[in-house]
N, C-alpha and C positions, 0 to 999 in steps of 0.2 A: 748697622742697627736694624734696617728694614729686613734684611735676610734673616737675622737672628729672631726677629719677631715672627716672621713667616714660619721658621723652623719650630719655634715654640708653639705656634698655633697648630701646626701639623702634628707635633708630638702630643699636644693636648687632645686632638681629635682621635689619636691612637691610644688614648688612656695612658700615656706615658710609656708605651711599649713600641719602640721603633723596630724591633725584631719580629713583629707579627708575620705570620704566613699571609700570602696575598688573599686567600679566602677568608681570613679573619678580619680584614679591614671593614669597618662599619659601612662605608660606602659600597663596597663589593657585596657585603651581605644584604644591604638594602636593594641593590640591583638584582641579586639572585631572587629575592622575594618578589620583586616586581616582575621578573621574567616568569616565575612560576605562576603568578596570578594571570599574566597575559596568556600563557599556554592554557590555563584552565578556561579562561574566557573564550579563547579560540576553539577549544574542544566543545564548548556549549553552542557554538554556531554550526556545528556539523550535524546534518540530518541523515540518518541511515534508514533505508527502506528495508522491510523484512523480506522483500523478494525483488527479483529483476523485473524491469518494466520500462514504461515510457512516462516521462514527466510532462505534465501540462499545467496550465494555469499558474505559471511562475510569476510571483509579484515583481514589479519593476524594482531595479536597484535603488536602494535608499528608502524604500517604503518601510515605515515602522509598523510592526504588527503587535497587537495586544496578546497577552498570555491566553492560550487556549484557542486562538483564532486559527483557521485553516491557512496553511502556508502554500501548499501546492497539491496537485493531484497526481497519483501514481497509478497507472493502469498496467496490470500484469502483462508481460510480454511472452512468456514461455508457456504458461499453463492456460491453454486455450480450451474453453468450454462454452456450452450453450445451456441456457435455462429455457426449457420448453414448457409451456403451460397447457397441459392436456386437460380436456374435459374429464370430470370424474367418471363418466360413463365409458371412457376409452381405456381405463386403467386395468381392466380385468386380466388382460393377457400381457401386460408390460412387466418385465422383470429386470433386475440389475444384471449387467453384463450383456444384454441383448445388443446385437449390432444395429447401427443406425447409419443411414445415408443422409448427409446434410448438403443442401444447396443454399448458397448465399445470394441474395437478390443482386448484390453489387457485381457478381461474377457469373452471369448466365452461362449455363452449359457446363460449369465446373462443379465437381462433386467432391466432398470430403467424407471420410469414414470416421466413425466414432462408436462409442458404446455407452449405454446407460450406466451411470455410476451411482445414482441415488434417486429415490423418490421422496419427496417431502412428507413429513409426518402429518401435515395439515394442509388445508387449502390456502391459497394466496390471501384470501379475505381474512383468515385468522391471524396472519402476520402483518396485515396492513396497519398503518398508524391509526386510522379510524375505521374499525371493522363495521360493516353494515349491520344494523340492528333493525329487525322488523317488529316495531312496537305498535303498528297501526292495526294489527289483527288481519291484515291482508296476507294470507298464507299461500301466495303463488310460488310454486317450486321453481327455483332458478338453478340450473346446472352450474356447479362450482368448478374452478380450475385448480389443478394441483401442479405445483412446480416440479419438474423432473430435470435433474442435472445430467448432461450428456458431455462426456469428455471427448474431445476431437483429436484425431491423429494429425500431427503437423509434419511435413517433410520439407527438406530444403528445396527452394524454388517455388514453394506454394505462394500464392498472392497474400499480401498483408491483410489480416483480418483485424477489425477495430471493434472495440467495445460498443455495444448498442446496435450493431448491424442487424438487419432483418434476415431471417433464415426460414427454410422449410425443412422439416425433418420427416424421415420415413423410417419407422421401426420395423425390423424384420421379426414379425410375431411368430414365425415358424421355426426360429432358431432355438436350439437347446441352450438354456442359460440357467444360472443358479437361482 
């Protein structure tokens, strides 16, 4: 009697159809839905960077982060460049593609080659969060700095360069450039 009652309960859970395919069982369908939801949740935990680089400031395991909060920092690893801030008075002879020699303070005596890839369309002060405004009527002329991007040539065996290192650049002003 107990077995007949169990069989009747099982048959009722199958809506009276004992010949259902395995994928048509309600419990299997529920498990498939749970699996798909778990796969979707897992896909939402993956963070993809738009470029290769080095990861830092990784939060500790188990830390809960709010929506929109920074998770970690990625520093580009392959695309090495320098942002040099030249005085506006030094820009007259500087052109895109001019060769540049770069020395890094961390590696005395070591030189890198590069070329100017772009000159900013405005001074650094124009792009700052709080640009300086001279509302006092004191019109002392201050030489502005203009950011210039210099792409560096990297070769295997070169020392590791890190974001924020101090460098000195020398532009070949006599080179023919575009």
